[in-house]
MIKOL-702105 format. One record per residue (C-alpha): residue in three letters; x, y, z. Coordinates in steps of 0.25 Angstrom, whole numbers, plus 2048, in hexadecimal, padded with zeros to 3 digits. Example, Ala and Ser with C-alpha at 12.3 -4.5 7.8 and 13.67 -1.06 7.14 Angstrom:
ALA8317EE81F
SER8377FC81D
This chain:
UNK3D438E6E6
UNK3C83976E1
UNK3BA3906DE
UNK3BB3956CF
UNK3C938D6D0
UNK3C437F6D3
UNK3B83806CB
UNK3C13836BD
UNK3CA3766C4
UNK3BF36E6C5
UNK3BB3736B6
UNK3C736F6B1
UNK3C83626BA
UNK3BA35E6B3
UNK3C13626A3
UNK3CA35A6A5
UNK3C434E6AA
UNK3BB35169D
UNK3C5351695
UNK3CB34369A
UNK3BD33D697
UNK3BD34168A
UNK3CC33B688
UNK3C832F68E
UNK3BD32F683
UNK3C5331679
UNK3D132667E
UNK3C831C67D
UNK3C131F66F
UNK3CF320668
UNK3DD31A670
UNK3D730B670
UNK3D130A662
UNK3DF31365B
UNK3E730A664
UNK3E12FC65E
UNK3E2302650
UNK3EF306651
UNK3F42F7657
UNK3EB2F264E
UNK3F42FA642
UNK4012F6649
UNK3FC2E864A
UNK3FB2E563B
UNK4072EF639
UNK4102E6641
UNK4092D663A
UNK4152D7633
UNK4202D663B
UNK41A2CC647
UNK4172C463B
UNK4252C4637
UNK42A2C1646
UNK41F2B7647
UNK41E2AF638
UNK42C2B3634
UNK42D2AB629
UNK41D2A8624
UNK41C2B661C
UNK4292B7614
UNK4242A960F
UNK4182AD60C
UNK4192BB606
UNK4282B8600
UNK42F2C4609
UNK43B2C7605
UNK4462CA60F
UNK4402D8614
UNK4332D5612
UNK42D2D861E
UNK4352E5621
UNK4302EB613
UNK4222E6615
UNK4222ED623
UNK4272F961E
UNK41D2FA612
UNK4142FC61D
UNK41A309621
UNK41930E614
UNK40B30D612
UNK40B31161F
UNK41331E61E
UNK40C322610
UNK3FF323616
UNK40132A622
UNK3FE338620
UNK3F3336617
UNK3EB32E61F
UNK3EC337629
UNK3E634261F
UNK3DB33A61D
UNK3D833962B
UNK3D734662E
UNK3D0349621
UNK3C533E626
UNK3C3335632
UNK3CA32F63C
UNK3BE32563F
UNK3BD31F632
UNK3CB32262D
UNK3D531B639
UNK3C930D637
UNK3CA30C629
UNK3D830C628
UNK3D7303633
UNK3D02F962B
UNK3D92FB61F
UNK3E62F7627
UNK3DF2EC62C
UNK3DB2E561E
UNK3E82EA61A
UNK3EF2E1627
UNK3E52D5621
UNK3EA2D7613
UNK3F82D361A
UNK3F42C761C
UNK3F12C4610
UNK3FC2C7608
UNK4062BD5FF
UNK4142C55FB
UNK41B2D05FF
UNK4192D95F6
UNK4072D85FA
UNK40F2DA609
UNK4142E4606
UNK4092EB601
UNK3FF2E8609
UNK40A2ED614
UNK4092FA60E
UNK3F92FC610
UNK3FA2F961C
UNK403303620
UNK3FB30C618
UNK3EC30B61F
UNK3F330A62D
UNK3FB31662B
UNK3F031F62F
UNK3EC31863C
UNK3F631E645
UNK3F732D641
UNK3E832C63F
UNK3E832964E
UNK3F2333651
UNK3EA33D64B
UNK3DE339652
UNK3E233B65E
UNK3E534865B
UNK3D634E65A
UNK3D3347666
UNK3DF348670
UNK3E6355675
UNK3F5355670
UNK3F835167E
UNK3F034767D
UNK3F333F672
UNK401338674
UNK3FA33067F
UNK3F032C676
UNK3FA32966A
UNK402321675
UNK3F7317678
UNK3F4316669
UNK403313665
UNK40330966F
UNK3FA300667
UNK408300660
UNK40E2F9669
UNK4022F066D
UNK4022EB65F
UNK4122E6661
UNK4102E066E
UNK4052D866A
UNK4052D7659
UNK40F2CB65C
UNK4082C2666
UNK3FB2C565B
UNK4012C3651
UNK4082B3654
UNK3FC2B1659
UNK3F82B364C
UNK4012AC644
UNK3FF29F647
UNK3F329F640
UNK3FB29C635
UNK3F729262A
UNK3E8295631
UNK3DD298625
UNK3EC29661B
UNK3F02A361E
UNK3FE2A4625
UNK3FF2A9633
UNK4052B862F
UNK3FA2B9626
UNK3F22B6632
UNK3F82C263B
UNK3F52CC630
UNK3E72C762B
UNK3E12C863B
UNK3E82D2640
UNK3E22DA632
UNK3D42D4636
UNK3D62D9644
UNK3D92E8640
UNK3CD2EA637
UNK3C52E563F
UNK3C82EF64A
UNK3C72F963F
UNK3B92F863D
UNK3B62F964D
UNK3BF30764B
UNK3B530D643
UNK3AD30F64D
UNK3B7312658
UNK3C331B652
UNK3BD32A654
UNK3BC334649
UNK3C234564C
UNK3BE34A65A
UNK3B6353655
UNK3AC348651
UNK3AE33D65B
UNK3A233765F
UNK3A732F669
UNK3A733C671
UNK39B345676
UNK398353671
UNK39E35867F
UNK3AA34F67F
UNK3AD353670
UNK3AE360672
UNK3B636167E
UNK3BF358677
UNK3C036166A
UNK3C236D676
UNK3CF36867C
UNK3D336266E
UNK3D337166B
UNK3D9375675
UNK3E336E673
UNK3E736E665
UNK3E036C659
UNK3D835E65B
UNK3CD36465F
UNK3C936B652
UNK3C5366645
UNK3CE36A63B
UNK3CE36862D
UNK3D8361623
UNK3E236B61C
UNK3ED366612
UNK3F5373617
UNK3F636D625
UNK3FB35E620
UNK406368619
UNK40936F628
UNK40A36162E
UNK41735C623
UNK41E36B624
UNK41F36A631
UNK42C365639
UNK426360646
UNK41C35763C
UNK429350636
UNK430351642
UNK42734864A
UNK42533E63C
UNK43533C63C
UNK43233964D
UNK42C32E649
UNK43332963D
UNK43E326647
UNK436320652
UNK42D318645
UNK439311641
UNK43C30C64E
UNK42C309651
UNK429301646
UNK4372F8644
UNK4372F6652
UNK4282F2653
UNK42A2E7645
UNK4362E2647
UNK4342DF659
UNK4302D1658
UNK43C2D264C
UNK4462D5658
UNK4412CE663
UNK4402BF65C
UNK4502C665A
UNK4542C5668
UNK4512B5668
UNK4422B5669
UNK4372AB661
UNK42F2B1658
UNK4232AF661
UNK42A2B466F
UNK42F2BF665
UNK4212C4663
UNK41F2C2672
UNK4292CB675
UNK4262D7670
UNK4192DA678
UNK4222DF683
UNK42B2EA67C
UNK41E2EE676
UNK4142EE681
UNK41F2F5689
UNK41F30067F
UNK41130367D
UNK41130568D
UNK41E30E689
UNK416316681
UNK40931868A
UNK41231C695
UNK41B325690
UNK41032A687
UNK40832D692
UNK41633469A
UNK41833D68D
UNK40A34268E
UNK40A34669C
UNK41834B69B
UNK41235468D
UNK420350686
UNK42234567A
UNK430348675
UNK439343682
UNK42F337682
UNK431334674
UNK442336674
UNK44232E680
UNK43A323677
UNK44432366F
UNK44F322679
UNK449316680
UNK44630F671
UNK45631266D
UNK45930B679
UNK4542FF677
UNK4582FE669
UNK46830066E
UNK4642F5679
UNK45F2EB66D
UNK46A2EF663
UNK4752EE66F
UNK4702E3678
UNK4752D4675
UNK46B2CE67F
UNK45C2CD67B
UNK4562D168A
UNK45C2DF687
UNK45A2DF679
UNK44A2DC67C
UNK44A2E6685
UNK44E2F2679
UNK4442ED672
UNK43A2F067E
UNK4422FE680
UNK4402FF671
UNK4322FD670
UNK42F30567C
UNK437311675
UNK431310668
UNK42530D66B
UNK422318675
UNK42A32466C
UNK421320661
UNK414323669
UNK41A33166F
UNK41E337660
UNK411331659
UNK40833A662
UNK412347661
UNK40E34C651
UNK3FE349656
UNK401352666
UNK40935D65C
UNK404360650
UNK3F836964F
UNK3EE36B643
UNK3E635D640
UNK3E935B632
UNK3F835F635
UNK3F935463F
UNK3F134B637
UNK3FD34A62D
UNK40834E638
UNK40434063F
UNK404339633
UNK40F33E630
UNK41833B63A
UNK41332C639
UNK41632C62B
UNK42533162C
UNK426328638
UNK42431B630
UNK42D31D626
UNK436319633
UNK42B30C635
UNK43130B625
UNK44030A627
UNK43E302633
UNK4392F762C
UNK4432F7622
UNK44F2F962B
UNK44B2EE633
UNK44D2E4629
UNK4522D7629
UNK4612DA623
UNK4622E4631
UNK45C2D963A
UNK4692D3640
UNK46C2D664E
UNK45D2DA653
UNK45D2E5644
UNK4672EC64D
UNK4692F5642
UNK45D2F8640
UNK45A2FD650
UNK46630564E
UNK45F30A642
UNK45430C64C
UNK459314655
UNK45F31D64D
UNK45131F647
UNK44E321658
UNK45732D658
UNK45233464C
UNK446335654
UNK44B33A660
UNK451344658
UNK444346653
UNK43C346661
UNK447353666
UNK44535B65A
UNK43535B65B
UNK43835D668
UNK44036A666
UNK43837065B
UNK42C370664
UNK431373670
UNK43737F66A
UNK42A383660
UNK42138266F
UNK42C38A675
UNK42C394669
UNK41D39766A
UNK41E398678
UNK4263A3678
UNK41D3A966C
UNK4113A8672
UNK4173AF67F
UNK41E3BB677
UNK4133BC66C
UNK4083BF674
UNK3FA3C066D
UNK4023C165E
UNK4033B065F
UNK3F53B1665
UNK3EC3A565C
UNK3DF3A265B
UNK3D939565A
UNK3D739464C
UNK3E7398649
UNK3E9390653
UNK3E338164C
UNK3E938863F
UNK3F9388641
UNK3F737A64B
UNK403378650
UNK40A38564C
UNK40238F652
UNK40A39565E
UNK40238E669
UNK405381665
UNK40E37A66D
UNK41336C66A
UNK415361674
UNK42335C674
């Protein structure tokens, strides 16, 4: 190796070390606070399900709930969530995450407190709608913020860490709710009221601190020095549009809605969202149906959720190393299907409980991979902001279906019929994954062929590349 080559290698290694140092600084600022906010979000939406399992009779008596009142209350949450998903991300793009995301957290914390003050079913349904509306902007907002701080290949691991907050909420939310429920009668309030009130107060308190921690856009990041910021933006600009400051355009919103891949991402999450929320919300009830007492059922939700968290982080790390998404999503769906089959067909509680573990691992892992996919592949900042929100909005229509299908009338044999429907949704998700995999690979090969055959005819300026976004001939999809 010549002296000049050695100098080149040393310089490259120094640049890589510098990038890693900046990346660690970004991770420390973004990941802890966003993961905590999502954990709180999942706790607040999940509280009603835990109350249903822990305090089976008190809420229906206190509020006069109908036989399907719980299911309706769960579903109404997602009506608000779906309705405000895309508008929330449009507001985020036109405003500032440092103010918008903590404000949403404060709003849903207050709404969560109000859940503990309702006195009838109508009030509960109304407040659940508001909870969904105020929580709607957090998840797509964070995914979009990630997309302006990290390279495309770096985003899936960060989304996995962030999404792991939902599994952790499922693991420890039941224990927390059980302990708070022991306050029944304190201050003249029922145990279920204290669960809503105290968890809401916790969320509101943390939201106030979040105003000082949640970062703004990458080109304005105050936690980075000017040199670090310049280096971050340079590496982002070399990778995608993330290093630029693009103005909001309504034409980009139209581009998102007219892109068949954006719809495919949305339908993919629709398939997985059904199983994500039906399993999360009804897992304590299913485990209790295996013959365990209420408090035992809460404790026994911890292992499958904890295992799901570990699987999320391990699988997404491997997926990032191999730079592949589709095969891992398909494998996760197949694993979940095996889990549901064991739950449906086995007669012993041990094997059924093992099936619950497989289902949880497959469902959570698949969701963690697919939710980062449009953030990696959709280019054009406004288009990406809309695409990410649209994926979750359409996807969560599946959550509405899950909440309504897992109803008391179909609860026999550990929800056998709803579990069969869940397998159907997972098969649909596999088909959507295969469609995305095939179409994006085909398009990548087409662009490679055009570049090899076109010569100077397909040259683009940097301005053209950013304007065309993912339709640029130099752009390659992550599959």
